[in-house]
C-alpha positions in Angstrom: -20.7 -4.6 -20.4 -21.0 -4.2 -16.6 -19.2 -6.7 -14.3 -22.5 -8.3 -13.1 -23.5 -9.2 -16.6 -20.0 -10.5 -17.5 -19.9 -12.6 -14.3 -23.4 -13.9 -14.8 -22.6 -14.9 -18.3 -19.7 -17.0 -17.1 -21.6 -18.2 -14.0 -19.1 -16.7 -11.6 -20.3 -15.1 -8.3 -18.2 -12.5 -6.4 -16.5 -14.0 -3.4 -16.7 -11.9 -0.2 -13.7 -14.0 1.1 -11.6 -12.5 -1.6 -12.8 -9.0 -1.1 -14.1 -8.8 -4.7 -15.7 -5.4 -5.6 -15.2 -4.9 -9.3 -14.5 -1.5 -10.8 -16.6 -0.6 -13.8 -17.2 3.2 -14.0 -15.3 4.7 -17.0 -14.7 8.0 -15.3 -13.2 6.3 -12.2 -11.0 4.1 -14.4 -9.7 7.1 -16.2 -9.1 9.0 -13.0 -7.1 6.1 -11.6 -4.9 5.8 -14.7 -4.5 9.6 -14.9 -3.4 9.7 -11.2 -0.7 7.1 -12.0 0.9 9.5 -14.5 2.0 6.6 -16.7 4.5 7.0 -19.6 4.3 5.1 -22.9 7.4 3.2 -21.9 6.2 2.1 -18.4 5.7 -1.4 -17.1 2.7 -1.6 -14.8 1.8 -4.3 -12.3 -1.9 -4.5 -11.6 -3.1 -6.5 -8.6 -6.5 -8.1 -8.9 -7.6 -7.3 -12.5 -11.0 -8.9 -11.9 -13.0 -8.6 -15.1 -10.2 -6.6 -16.8 -11.9 -3.2 -16.9 -8.9 -1.3 -15.5 -6.5 -3.6 -17.3 -7.7 -2.5 -20.7 -7.2 1.2 -19.9 -3.7 0.4 -18.5 -2.9 -1.6 -21.7 -3.8 1.4 -23.9 -1.5 3.7 -21.8 1.6 1.7 -20.8 4.0 -0.4 -22.7 3.6 -3.6 -20.6 1.0 -4.7 -18.1 1.5 -7.6 -15.7 -1.8 -8.5 -14.0 -1.7 -10.7 -10.9 -5.0 -12.5 -10.2 -5.6 -15.0 -7.4 -9.0 -16.2 -8.6 -8.6 -18.7 -11.4 -12.4 -18.7 -12.0 -11.8 -15.4 -13.9 -9.4 -16.9 -16.5 -12.1 -17.2 -19.3 -13.3 -13.7 -18.7 -9.8 -12.2 -18.7 -8.7 -14.3 -21.7 -11.7 -12.9 -23.6 -11.5 -9.3 -22.4 -7.7 -9.0 -22.9 -7.5 -10.9 -26.2 -7.0 -7.6 -28.3 -4.0 -6.6 -26.1 -0.6 -8.3 -26.8 1.1 -6.2 -24.1 -0.7 -7.8 -21.2 0.5 -10.9 -19.3 -1.7 -12.4 -16.6 -0.2 -14.3 -13.7 -2.6 -16.4 -11.6 -0.9 -16.3 -8.2 -1.4 -14.8 -4.7 0.4 -11.4 -5.0 1.7 -11.7 -1.4 3.7 -14.8 -2.5 5.1 -13.3 -5.7 8.6 -12.0 -5.9 7.9 -8.8 -7.9 11.5 -8.4 -8.9 11.5 -11.7 -10.6 8.3 -10.8 -12.5 9.3 -7.3 -13.7 13.1 -7.9 -14.1 15.4 -4.9 -14.0 12.8 -2.4 -15.3 11.4 0.5 -13.3 7.7 -0.1 -12.7 4.5 1.3 -11.3 1.7 -0.5 -9.4 -1.9 0.4 -10.2 -4.7 -1.6 -8.6 -8.1 -2.0 -7.1 -7.0 -4.1 -4.2 -9.0 -6.3 -1.8 -9.5 -4.0 1.2 -8.9 -6.7 3.9 -5.3 -7.2 2.8 -4.4 -3.6 1.9 -1.9 -3.3 4.7 -0.2 -6.6 3.8 0.0 -5.5 0.1 1.5 -2.2 1.0 4.1 -3.9 3.2 4.9 -6.4 0.4 5.4 -3.6 -2.1 7.3 -1.2 0.2 9.6 -3.8 1.9 10.7 -5.2 -1.4 14.3 -5.1 -2.5 13.3 -2.7 -5.3 10.1 -0.7 -4.8 7.7 0.6 -7.5 8.3 4.2 -8.6 4.7 4.9 -7.8 1.7 3.1 -6.2 -1.9 4.0 -7.0 -4.6 2.0 -5.2 -8.3 2.1 -4.5 -8.5 1.5 -0.7 -10.9 1.8 2.2 -11.2 5.5 3.0 -10.2 4.8 6.6 -7.0 3.2 5.5 -6.1 6.1 3.2 -6.7 8.5 6.1 -4.5 6.5 8.4 -1.7 6.3 5.8 -1.7 10.0 5.2 -2.1 11.0 8.9 0.1 13.6 10.6 1.5 13.8 14.1 -1.1 13.4 16.9 -2.8 10.8 14.8 0.1 8.6 13.6 0.1 4.8 13.5 2.6 2.1 12.7 1.1 1.9 9.2 1.5 5.7 8.7 5.1 5.7 9.8 5.9 2.6 7.7 4.4 4.1 4.5 5.8 7.6 5.0 9.3 6.2 5.6 9.3 4.8 2.1 7.2 7.3 0.1 4.9 10.3 0.1 1.3 9.3 0.3 -1.6 11.4 -1.0 -5.3 10.9 -0.6 -6.3 11.9 -4.1 -10.1 11.7 -3.8 -13.0 9.8 -2.3 -14.8 7.3 -4.6 -18.5 6.9 -5.0 -19.6 3.3 -4.0 -21.5 3.2 -7.3 -18.2 2.8 -9.3 -17.9 -0.7 -7.9 -20.1 -3.8 -8.2 -21.0 -5.2 -5.7 -20.9 -1.9 -3.8 -18.5 -2.0 -0.9 -20.0 -1.6 2.6 -17.3 0.9 3.5 -16.3 4.3 2.1 -13.5 4.1 -0.5 -10.7 6.4 -1.7 -7.9 6.7 -4.3 -4.5 6.6 -2.7 -1.2 7.6 -4.4 2.2 6.9 -3.0 5.3 8.3 -4.7 8.3 6.3 -3.3 11.6 7.7 -2.3 15.0 6.6 -3.7 16.3 7.0 -0.1 14.3 7.6 3.1 13.6 11.3 3.9 15.1 11.0 7.4 18.5 9.9 8.6 18.4 6.5 10.4 21.2 4.0 11.4 19.5 1.4 9.2 15.9 0.4 8.5 15.9 -2.6 10.8 16.9 -0.5 13.8 14.4 2.2 12.8 11.5 -0.2 12.6 12.5 -2.0 15.8 12.2 1.3 17.7 8.9 2.2 15.9 7.3 -1.2 16.6 8.3 -1.0 20.2 6.9 2.5 20.5 3.5 1.5 19.1 3.4 -1.8 21.0 1.4 -0.3 23.9 -0.3 2.7 22.2 -2.3 3.7 25.2 0.8 4.2 27.4 3.4 7.0 27.4 6.2 6.3 25.0 8.8 5.8 27.8 6.8 2.8 29.0 6.1 1.2 25.6 9.7 1.7 24.5 10.9 0.2 27.8 8.7 -2.9 27.4 9.2 -3.3 23.6 13.0 -2.8 23.7 13.6 -4.7 27.0 14.8 -1.5 28.9 14.1 -0.2 32.3 11.6 2.7 32.5 14.5 5.0 33.4 16.4 3.8 30.3 13.4 4.4 28.2 13.1 8.0 29.5 16.8 8.5 29.0 16.5 7.4 25.4 13.7 9.9 24.8 15.7 12.7 26.4 18.8 11.8 24.2 16.5 12.3 21.2 15.2 15.6 22.4 11.7 14.2 23.0 9.5 14.9 26.0 9.2 11.8 28.1 5.4 12.2 28.5 4.8 12.0 24.7 2.8 9.1 23.2 3.7 7.2 20.0 0.9 8.8 17.8 2.3 12.3 18.4 5.8 11.7 17.0 6.8 12.9 13.5 8.9 10.8 11.2 11.9 13.0 12.0 11.4 12.3 15.7 11.3 8.5 15.2 14.5 8.8 13.2 16.1 10.8 16.1 14.9 8.1 18.5 16.4 5.3 16.4 19.7 7.1 16.2 19.7 7.6 20.0 18.9 3.9 20.4 21.7 2.9 18.1 24.2 5.1 20.0 23.2 3.6 23.4 26.0 1.7 25.1 
C-alpha cells in the first residue's frame, strides 16, 4: 500500500514542519539497503521510519533494527506494519536528543535513514561527533547537501571538512522525486559515509583542529589570513605567520584548502608560542 493510502486510512497528514516525504518505491528501498552492505549480525538505527517501508526491508536484512521516530501520530501505522517483525524496536523520540550509545549498547552499528532534509547537517553532526560513531551511514539527503559533503578543494565548506575528517563520503546516486510521497521540492540523492577508526590526517586533537577550521570559515569571502586572525584572536601578521608555518600561501581562501592542509594548520597553531 502506498504511503498516501496508509496515511489517509489513519487520518494522518504529512507535516511540512517535520520534513516528511515518505519513501515508497521498492527499487529505491532495495538500493538503499544494498548500499548499506548490511550483514545478518548487524544492528541498524533508522531515523524517521515514517510508515515503515524502509524498516521492513531492514528488518529482513539485519539482526536488530532500532527505529527512532519523532512523530507519535505514526504509532498505529508502525505498530501495524511492523507487527510481523520481532527484531524491530521503535523509540518515539527526537533523534537529536537521543544518546545513541545508550540505545545500541556496546554493539557495532550502522545508520540507514530517509532523514528530514532541514536537519540533515545537525543529524550528521550528532552521528559523527558521538563518542562512538556508526560503522557506516547511508542517508537520503538533498542533492545539494550530498554535493557539499563530497566536495573537493576549491569548493570545500565547514560541513565538507567536518564529515571528511570522520569518514569517507560517497554520492551514490541521484533519486527520482517519484520515489517519495509527497514529492520533495528539491533534488535528492543517496549519500554513503564510511567512518574511520582514526582520522585520516594527523592533528593535535579534534578540538584544536575544529577551532582552526571554524575560524577559517568564519569569514569565507575573505582571505584565510584575515578570517584566521579574526576567528582566533590574532593579528593579521600572526595569521599570515601561521599559514607560512603550515606551508600554505597567505592569499588562499578557506574553500581551497584540503583536509591535509587544515591538519597542518592546526598543528602549526598548536605549536605557536
